[in-house]
C-alpha positions, 0 to 999 in steps of 0.5 A: 913650542906646543900646538893645542887643537881647539874643538872648533878646528883650529889649533892654538899655538903655546910659545914661550917669550922673554922680556923684549921679545915678540911674536907676529901675527899675520903680516901686520901685528906684532905682540911684544912682551914689555914687562914681566914682574912676578905673575904678570905680563905686559904686552905692547900691540901694535896693530892696524887701527882697523883691529879691535884689541880687547882683553877677553874679559871685556870681549866677553862682556860685550858679547854678553850684552850683544847677545842680550840686545838680540 
């Protein structure tokens, strides 16, 4: 387990997980390592419906679009 300090003042926890293992975020979000093949990892995320989940590249594109519309 490693901790990295982020510029915004928070921290980033770095964990190693094997296939079939999971991490819990808060009280209601589980991230399960579903499959590992070569350099690709398939994740299964179980979270409340009101929590929005996006791949980072999708989130960045949406944020860019919102900024352009402002």
